[in-house]
C-alpha positions as CSV (number, residue, x, y, z in Angstrom):
1,M,128.7,43.1,48.2
2,I,126.8,46.0,49.7
3,K,123.6,45.1,51.1
4,T,120.5,46.6,49.7
5,L,117.7,48.1,51.8
6,Q,115.6,45.2,51.0
7,D,118.5,42.7,52.1
8,Q,118.8,44.5,55.4
9,H,115.0,44.4,56.3
10,P,113.7,41.4,54.4
11,R,110.6,40.7,56.6
12,L,109.6,44.4,56.9
13,W,110.1,45.0,53.2
14,R,108.0,41.9,52.2
15,L,105.2,43.3,54.5
16,L,105.2,46.7,53.2
17,E,105.5,45.6,49.5
18,M,102.0,44.0,50.1
19,I,100.4,47.4,50.9
20,P,99.2,48.3,47.5
21,G,97.6,45.0,46.7
22,L,96.0,44.5,50.0
23,L,94.5,48.1,50.0
24,A,93.3,47.7,46.4
25,W,91.5,44.4,46.8
26,S,90.1,45.7,50.1
27,L,88.5,48.5,48.4
28,I,87.4,46.5,45.3
29,I,85.6,43.9,47.5
30,F,84.4,46.3,50.3
31,P,81.1,47.2,48.2
32,L,80.4,43.5,47.8
33,W,80.4,42.3,51.3
34,G,79.7,45.8,52.8
35,S,76.3,46.1,50.9
36,F,75.0,43.2,53.0
37,V,76.5,44.2,56.4
38,I,77.1,48.0,56.4
39,P,75.2,49.4,53.3
40,T,75.2,52.8,54.7
41,A,78.9,53.0,55.3
42,V,79.4,51.7,51.6
43,A,77.2,54.4,50.4
44,Y,79.2,57.0,52.3
45,F,82.3,55.7,51.0
46,I,81.1,55.8,47.4
47,I,79.8,59.3,47.7
48,A,83.2,60.5,49.1
49,F,85.1,58.7,46.3
50,L,82.8,60.4,43.8
51,L,83.4,63.7,45.3
52,Y,87.2,63.2,45.1
53,W,86.8,62.2,41.5
54,F,84.7,65.3,40.8
55,Y,87.4,67.4,42.4
56,Q,90.3,65.7,40.6
57,S,88.5,65.8,37.2
58,F,88.1,69.6,37.4
59,K,91.3,70.3,38.9
60,T,93.0,68.5,36.0
61,A,90.7,70.4,33.6
62,F,91.7,73.8,35.1
63,L,95.5,72.9,35.4
64,G,95.5,71.5,31.9
65,I,94.0,74.9,30.5
66,R,96.6,76.7,32.5
67,G,99.4,74.4,31.4
68,Y,98.2,75.0,27.8
69,F,98.9,78.7,28.0
70,L,102.1,78.3,29.9
71,I,103.3,75.9,27.0
72,K,102.4,78.4,24.4
73,K,104.3,81.2,26.3
74,A,107.4,79.0,26.6
75,T,107.5,78.0,23.2
76,K,107.7,81.6,22.1
77,T,110.4,82.4,24.6
78,N,114.0,83.0,23.6
79,W,115.5,81.7,26.7
80,Q,119.0,83.0,25.9
81,K,117.7,86.5,25.5
82,K,115.8,86.2,28.5
83,Y,118.9,85.1,30.5
84,Q,120.8,88.1,29.0
85,K,118.2,90.5,30.1
86,E,117.6,89.2,33.7
87,K,121.2,87.9,34.4
88,K,122.4,88.6,38.0
89,T,125.9,88.3,39.5
90,N,125.1,85.0,41.4
91,W,124.0,83.3,38.1
92,L,126.2,80.8,36.2
93,E,127.8,81.7,33.0
94,W,125.5,80.6,30.1
95,E,128.4,79.2,28.0
96,K,130.1,77.3,30.8
97,I,126.9,75.1,31.4
98,K,127.0,71.7,29.7
99,H,124.3,69.1,29.4
100,V,124.9,65.4,29.5
101,I,122.0,63.5,27.7
102,I,122.0,59.7,28.5
103,I,120.1,57.6,25.9
104,P,119.8,54.2,27.3
105,N,118.6,51.8,24.7
106,Y,118.6,47.9,23.9
107,N,116.6,46.7,20.9
108,E,115.5,50.3,19.4
109,S,116.3,50.6,15.9
110,K,118.8,52.9,14.2
111,K,116.0,54.9,12.9
112,I,114.4,55.5,16.3
113,L,117.7,56.7,17.7
114,E,118.3,58.8,14.8
115,K,115.2,60.8,15.3
116,T,116.0,61.3,18.9
117,L,119.5,62.6,18.0
118,A,118.0,64.8,15.3
119,S,115.8,66.4,17.9
120,L,118.9,67.4,19.6
121,I,120.4,69.0,16.7
122,R,117.3,71.2,16.4
123,Q,117.8,72.7,19.7
124,K,117.6,76.5,19.4
125,D,119.3,79.5,21.2
126,I,122.0,77.1,22.5
127,D,125.4,76.2,21.1
128,K,125.3,72.3,20.4
129,K,128.8,72.1,21.7
130,Q,127.3,72.3,25.2
131,L,125.5,69.2,24.6
132,I,127.2,65.9,25.4
133,V,125.4,62.9,24.1
134,V,125.9,59.5,25.7
135,L,124.4,56.3,23.7
136,A,124.1,54.0,26.6
137,M,124.3,50.7,24.7
138,E,123.7,47.3,26.0
139,E,126.6,45.0,25.4
140,R,124.3,41.9,25.4
141,A,122.5,43.2,22.3
142,Q,123.8,41.5,19.2
143,D,123.9,44.7,17.0
144,A,125.0,47.1,19.8
145,H,128.4,48.0,18.3
146,Q,127.4,48.1,14.7
147,K,124.3,50.5,15.6
148,A,126.7,52.6,17.8
149,A,129.3,52.9,14.9
150,Y,126.7,54.0,12.3
151,L,125.2,56.6,14.7
152,L,128.7,57.9,15.8
153,K,129.7,58.4,12.1
154,K,126.3,59.7,11.0
155,F,126.3,62.5,13.7
156,R,130.1,63.2,14.0
157,G,130.9,66.7,14.9
158,K,127.2,67.8,15.6
159,F,127.7,67.9,19.5
160,G,130.3,68.8,21.9
161,L,130.8,65.1,22.3
162,L,128.9,62.2,21.1
163,T,130.0,58.8,22.4
164,A,128.9,55.3,23.1
165,I,129.2,53.4,26.3
166,F,128.5,49.7,26.6
167,H,127.0,48.3,29.6
168,P,128.4,44.7,30.5
169,P,125.9,42.0,30.9
170,D,125.3,40.0,34.0
171,I,126.7,42.1,36.8
172,E,126.0,40.8,40.1
173,G,123.2,42.2,41.9
174,E,121.8,44.3,38.9
175,I,118.6,43.9,37.3
176,K,118.6,44.4,33.4
177,G,117.0,47.6,32.6
178,K,117.1,51.3,32.0
179,A,118.6,52.1,35.7
180,S,121.6,49.8,35.5
181,N,122.4,50.8,32.0
182,E,122.2,54.6,32.6
183,A,124.0,54.3,36.1
184,W,126.9,52.6,34.2
185,A,126.9,55.2,31.5
186,A,126.9,58.2,34.0
187,K,129.7,56.8,36.0
188,K,131.9,56.3,32.9
189,I,131.2,59.8,31.4
190,K,132.0,61.4,34.8
191,E,135.3,59.4,34.8
192,R,136.1,60.9,31.5
193,L,134.9,64.5,31.9
194,I,135.3,65.2,35.5
195,D,137.9,62.8,36.9
196,K,140.5,62.8,33.8
197,E,139.7,66.1,32.1
198,G,139.2,68.0,35.3
199,Q,135.8,69.8,34.3
200,D,133.7,71.2,37.0
201,I,130.8,68.9,37.8
202,K,128.9,71.8,39.3
203,L,128.3,73.2,35.7
204,F,126.8,70.0,34.4
205,T,123.3,68.7,34.2
206,V,122.4,65.1,33.4
207,T,119.2,64.2,31.4
208,S,117.7,60.7,31.5
209,C,116.2,60.4,28.0
210,D,114.0,57.6,26.8
211,A,115.4,56.3,23.3
212,D,112.4,57.4,21.5
213,A,112.2,60.9,23.2
214,R,111.8,64.0,20.9
215,F,112.8,67.3,22.9
216,H,111.0,70.5,22.1
217,P,113.7,72.6,20.0
218,R,113.9,75.0,23.2
219,Y,114.2,72.5,26.0
220,F,117.8,72.7,26.5
221,S,117.9,76.5,26.3
222,A,115.3,76.7,28.8
223,L,117.1,74.2,31.0
224,T,120.3,76.2,30.8
225,Y,118.2,79.3,31.9
226,F,116.7,77.6,34.9
227,F,120.0,75.8,35.9
228,A,121.9,79.2,35.6
229,K,119.4,81.2,37.8
230,N,118.4,78.9,40.5
231,P,120.5,79.1,43.7
232,N,119.4,75.7,44.6
233,R,120.3,74.3,41.2
234,W,122.3,71.3,42.9
235,L,119.0,70.1,44.8
236,R,116.7,70.2,41.8
237,F,115.1,68.0,39.1
238,W,113.4,69.5,36.0
239,Q,110.6,67.8,34.2
240,A,108.8,68.6,31.0
241,P,105.2,67.5,30.3
242,I,105.5,63.8,28.5
243,F,103.2,63.5,25.5
244,W,102.5,60.2,23.4
245,Y,102.6,62.2,20.2
246,N,105.2,60.4,18.0
247,N,102.9,57.8,16.8
248,L,99.5,58.4,18.3
249,N,97.6,58.3,15.0
250,R,99.1,54.7,14.4
251,V,98.0,53.1,17.6
252,P,94.5,51.6,18.3
253,P,91.9,53.6,19.9
254,P,92.1,52.1,23.5
255,I,95.7,53.0,23.5
256,K,95.2,56.5,22.1
257,I,92.4,57.2,24.7
258,V,94.6,56.5,27.7
259,G,97.5,58.3,26.1
260,I,95.5,61.5,25.6
261,I,94.2,61.3,29.1
262,G,97.8,60.7,30.3
263,N,99.1,63.6,28.4
264,I,96.8,66.2,29.9
265,N,97.3,64.6,33.3
266,H,100.9,65.0,33.0
267,I,100.4,68.7,32.3
268,A,98.3,69.0,35.4
269,N,100.7,67.0,37.7
270,V,103.6,69.2,37.1
271,Q,101.5,72.1,38.3
272,E,100.4,70.4,41.7
273,P,100.0,73.2,44.3
274,D,101.7,71.4,46.9
275,K,104.6,70.7,44.4
276,I,104.6,67.0,45.6
277,F,105.1,65.6,42.1
278,F,107.7,63.3,40.7
279,N,110.2,63.2,37.7
280,Y,108.9,60.9,35.0
281,S,110.2,59.1,32.0
282,T,112.5,61.8,30.6
283,Y,113.8,64.4,33.0
284,S,116.9,66.4,34.1
285,L,118.8,67.0,37.2
286,S,122.3,68.4,38.5
287,F,125.1,66.0,37.7
288,K,126.5,67.0,41.2
289,L,123.2,65.7,42.7
290,L,123.4,62.6,40.9
291,D,127.0,62.1,41.8
292,D,126.2,62.8,45.6
293,I,123.5,60.3,45.8
294,G,125.6,57.4,44.0
295,Y,123.6,57.3,40.8
296,W,120.7,55.1,40.0
297,D,120.2,52.1,42.0
298,T,120.7,49.1,39.9
299,D,118.5,46.5,41.5
300,I,115.2,48.3,40.6
301,I,112.8,48.3,37.5
302,P,111.1,51.8,37.5
303,E,113.9,54.1,38.0
304,D,112.4,57.7,37.9
305,W,110.4,58.1,41.0
306,H,113.0,56.0,42.8
307,L,115.9,58.2,41.9
308,F,114.0,61.2,43.3
309,L,113.5,59.2,46.7
310,Q,117.1,58.5,46.6
311,A,118.0,62.3,46.4
312,F,115.1,63.3,48.7
313,F,116.3,61.3,51.6
314,A,120.1,61.8,50.7
315,K,119.5,65.6,50.8
316,R,117.3,65.9,54.0
317,G,114.2,66.3,51.9
318,K,115.3,69.6,50.4
319,V,115.1,68.1,46.7
320,T,112.1,69.2,44.6
321,V,111.2,68.9,40.9
322,L,110.4,72.0,38.8
323,P,108.5,72.3,35.6
324,I,109.7,73.2,32.2
325,F,106.7,73.8,30.0
326,L,108.2,72.6,26.7
327,P,106.7,69.1,26.0
328,T,108.8,66.0,25.2
329,S,107.1,63.7,22.9
330,I,107.5,59.8,23.1
331,D,106.1,56.7,21.3
332,A,102.9,55.2,22.5
333,P,103.1,51.4,22.6
334,E,102.0,49.6,19.5
335,G,102.6,46.3,17.6
336,K,102.3,44.8,14.2
337,T,98.8,43.8,14.9
338,F,95.9,45.2,16.9
339,W,96.2,42.6,19.6
340,E,100.0,42.9,19.8
341,A,99.8,46.5,20.4
342,L,97.3,46.1,23.3
343,R,99.6,43.5,24.8
344,N,102.5,45.7,24.6
345,R,100.5,48.6,26.3
346,Y,99.3,46.3,29.0
347,L,102.9,45.2,29.7
348,Q,104.3,48.7,29.7
349,C,101.5,49.9,32.2
350,Q,102.3,46.8,34.3
351,R,106.0,47.7,34.5
352,H,105.0,51.2,35.4
353,A,102.7,50.1,38.2
354,W,105.5,47.9,39.7
355,G,107.0,51.4,40.8
356,A,104.8,50.5,44.0
357,T,107.9,48.9,45.1
358,D,108.9,52.4,46.0
359,I,106.5,52.1,48.9
360,P,108.6,50.0,51.2
361,Y,111.8,51.9,50.1
362,A,110.2,55.3,51.1
363,I,108.7,54.1,54.4
364,I,111.9,52.3,55.5
365,Q,114.1,55.2,54.6
366,S,111.5,57.6,56.3
367,F,112.5,55.9,59.8
368,K,116.2,55.6,58.8
369,H,116.4,59.5,58.0
370,K,115.3,61.3,61.2
371,D,117.1,64.5,59.6
372,V,114.1,64.8,57.2
373,P,110.9,66.6,58.5
374,W,108.2,64.1,59.1
375,G,105.7,66.3,57.4
376,K,107.5,66.0,54.2
377,K,108.1,62.3,54.5
378,I,104.5,61.6,55.1
379,F,103.2,63.8,52.2
380,R,105.6,61.9,49.7
381,I,104.6,58.5,51.1
382,Y,100.9,59.6,50.8
383,K,101.4,60.7,47.2
384,I,103.0,57.2,46.3
385,I,100.2,55.2,47.9
386,K,97.4,57.3,46.7
387,T,98.6,57.3,43.3
388,H,98.8,53.5,43.0
389,L,95.7,52.9,45.1
390,V,93.6,55.1,42.8
391,W,95.3,53.7,39.7
392,S,94.1,50.1,40.4
393,T,90.7,50.7,42.0
394,N,89.1,53.8,40.5
395,W,87.0,52.0,37.7
396,F,85.5,49.4,39.9
397,I,84.4,52.2,42.5
398,L,83.1,54.6,39.9
399,T,81.5,52.0,37.5
400,L,80.2,49.3,39.7
401,G,80.2,50.8,43.3
402,A,77.1,52.9,43.4
403,S,74.9,50.2,41.9
404,L,75.9,47.3,44.1
405,P,74.4,48.2,47.5
406,A,70.9,48.6,46.0
407,F,71.4,45.5,43.6
408,L,72.7,43.2,46.4
409,N,70.6,44.6,49.2
410,P,66.9,45.2,48.1
411,K,66.1,46.5,51.5
412,F,68.8,49.2,51.4
413,F,67.2,50.2,48.1
414,Q,64.1,51.1,49.8
415,T,65.7,53.7,51.9
416,A,66.2,57.3,50.7
417,M,70.1,56.8,50.6
418,G,69.8,53.6,48.7
419,Y,67.5,54.9,46.3
420,N,69.4,58.1,45.5
421,L,72.9,56.8,45.4
422,P,72.8,55.7,41.9
423,R,71.2,58.9,40.8
424,F,73.9,60.8,42.5
425,S,76.5,58.7,40.9
426,R,75.1,59.4,37.5
427,T,74.8,63.1,38.1
428,V,78.4,63.6,39.2
429,L,79.8,61.5,36.4
430,T,77.8,63.2,33.8
431,I,79.1,66.5,35.1
432,C,82.5,65.2,34.9
433,L,82.1,64.8,31.1
434,L,82.7,68.5,30.9
435,A,86.3,68.1,32.3
436,L,86.6,65.1,29.8
437,F,85.5,67.5,27.0
438,V,88.3,70.1,28.1
439,I,90.8,67.3,28.0
440,I,89.9,66.3,24.4
441,T,89.8,69.9,23.4
442,L,93.3,70.6,24.8
443,D,94.6,67.4,23.2
444,M,93.3,68.6,19.8
445,R,95.0,72.0,20.3
446,L,98.2,70.6,21.5
447,R,98.9,67.9,18.8
448,P,101.6,68.6,16.3
449,K,100.3,69.5,12.9
450,E,101.0,66.3,11.3
451,M,99.0,64.5,14.0
452,K,95.8,66.6,13.8
453,K,92.8,65.3,11.8
454,Y,90.9,67.8,9.9
455,G,87.5,68.0,8.4
456,F,84.2,66.9,9.6
457,K,85.0,63.1,9.3
458,G,88.3,63.6,11.2
459,V,86.7,65.4,14.2
460,V,83.7,63.1,14.4
461,G,86.0,60.1,14.3
462,E,88.2,61.4,17.2
463,L,84.9,62.0,19.3
464,I,83.2,58.7,18.7
465,Q,86.3,56.7,20.0
466,W,85.6,58.2,23.3
467,V,82.6,55.8,23.5
468,L,85.2,53.1,24.3
469,M,86.7,55.0,27.2
470,P,85.2,52.9,30.1
471,V,86.5,49.7,28.4
472,S,90.0,51.3,27.3
473,T,90.8,52.5,30.8
474,L,89.8,49.1,32.5
475,F,92.0,47.0,30.1
476,M,94.9,49.5,29.3
477,A,95.3,51.1,32.6
478,V,93.3,49.7,35.6
479,L,93.8,46.0,35.2
480,P,97.5,46.0,34.3
481,G,98.1,48.3,37.5
482,L,96.0,45.9,39.6
483,D,97.9,42.8,38.0
484,A,101.2,44.4,39.1
485,H,100.1,45.3,42.6
486,T,98.7,41.7,43.1
487,R,101.8,40.1,41.9
488,L,103.8,42.2,44.3
489,M,101.4,41.3,47.1
490,L,101.9,37.7,46.3
491,G,105.7,38.0,45.8
492,K,105.6,37.0,42.0
493,R,108.3,39.1,40.4
494,I,108.3,40.5,36.9
495,E,111.1,41.1,34.7
496,Y,112.1,44.3,32.7
497,K,110.7,44.1,29.2
498,V,111.5,47.0,27.0
499,T,108.5,48.3,25.0
500,K,109.2,47.5,21.4
501,K,109.4,50.6,19.2
502,Y,108.4,50.6,15.6
503,D,110.1,52.9,13.1
504,R,107.3,53.0,10.4
């Protein structure tokens, strides 16, 4: 059995995976003890974080507005005609490009999967024969074969190929989850199409597709265009903004709020000026790249950022992610009851935050791969650590940080800085409400028609829910993130739990 990186360096790995938890708790408790010992240092720290938050808020608002117009432009573009108009001799032939779409699923209902397959049938400006759809079933699911047979029969003849591949249970060294399932499916479809039939792997893309994903009707024609024209196509990922729009009006306000913020954040993230962003949830890449790096590692839980890091180090830092401004819509976590929905969202967020396990992986790989420029490696590691650190600490610093030095140390409150710190904090956070207003407005403009609420009552109801934002972000984003990072710090592992989907 091949040893994993964690097996090769167990002590170093254990030390490095404690980083997010140690840093998070250090920042959270710093204002508590620092207010007594070094209150001025605490004040400067709070001011620095407030200025950072101010910058991030308005950067997100600006990139959100810019992304909105890019989305509107992309949705009106006929990508096939654009290809025909711009085609150059070094471009791939449109008709020869094929897209493998892997849909890993476990307990999702037939109705959920039907909607995903229907979104593929609605693809425009591309021959559906260019789509190869793989239902990546878990053998351990009781209804796996029955469900697959039903879907294969219903959607027979709609694509170039529709097939079901069954992932065996209890393979040694694997963690049950999305990564191991889709790795098995990708290898099996490669055996069929490339090894046996002799098709050219360089003409294929692979899309990792969440079971509830609904693709924009022009996503695959746009992917064909970008794959055909890019000379570095075999070193690229493509990422569409991910929106929680499938069921947004059914979920409780706390989940809805974090979903809306996440939607606009995702538009901003795929436009990062430094282009140091990662693929997420549902994404595409060259099949050749996936094959070159050995497919998804099967001993991890969050697979998206990890797959990028695999490719990044294997290809000497030459891999990047490019945006496609055609949103993919997925389900927000929900439940049969209000509390079950909140619990499902908490567990989903906790699982996503477990992606902090990429920190030891990235650091150890950085020392092993001397062929990757240190500048690129440092920026990637910085991005991962910063994302997880801000995730689990921002609420405490913004909500409590500015008031603690004056409250805990009355003498410091009598100084000019101690007196003005809470006022400065309130001013900055009040101005940041303008950025929040931009986010709310963009969300209302971007929602599908069936998700929009019209009339005075509908608009007022949408606005009133934002009073819950401080509580919602704490319990639906910050605490589950801190929970995951703390568990990782203490060596308490979590199991992969699929977020239950409802087909109401």
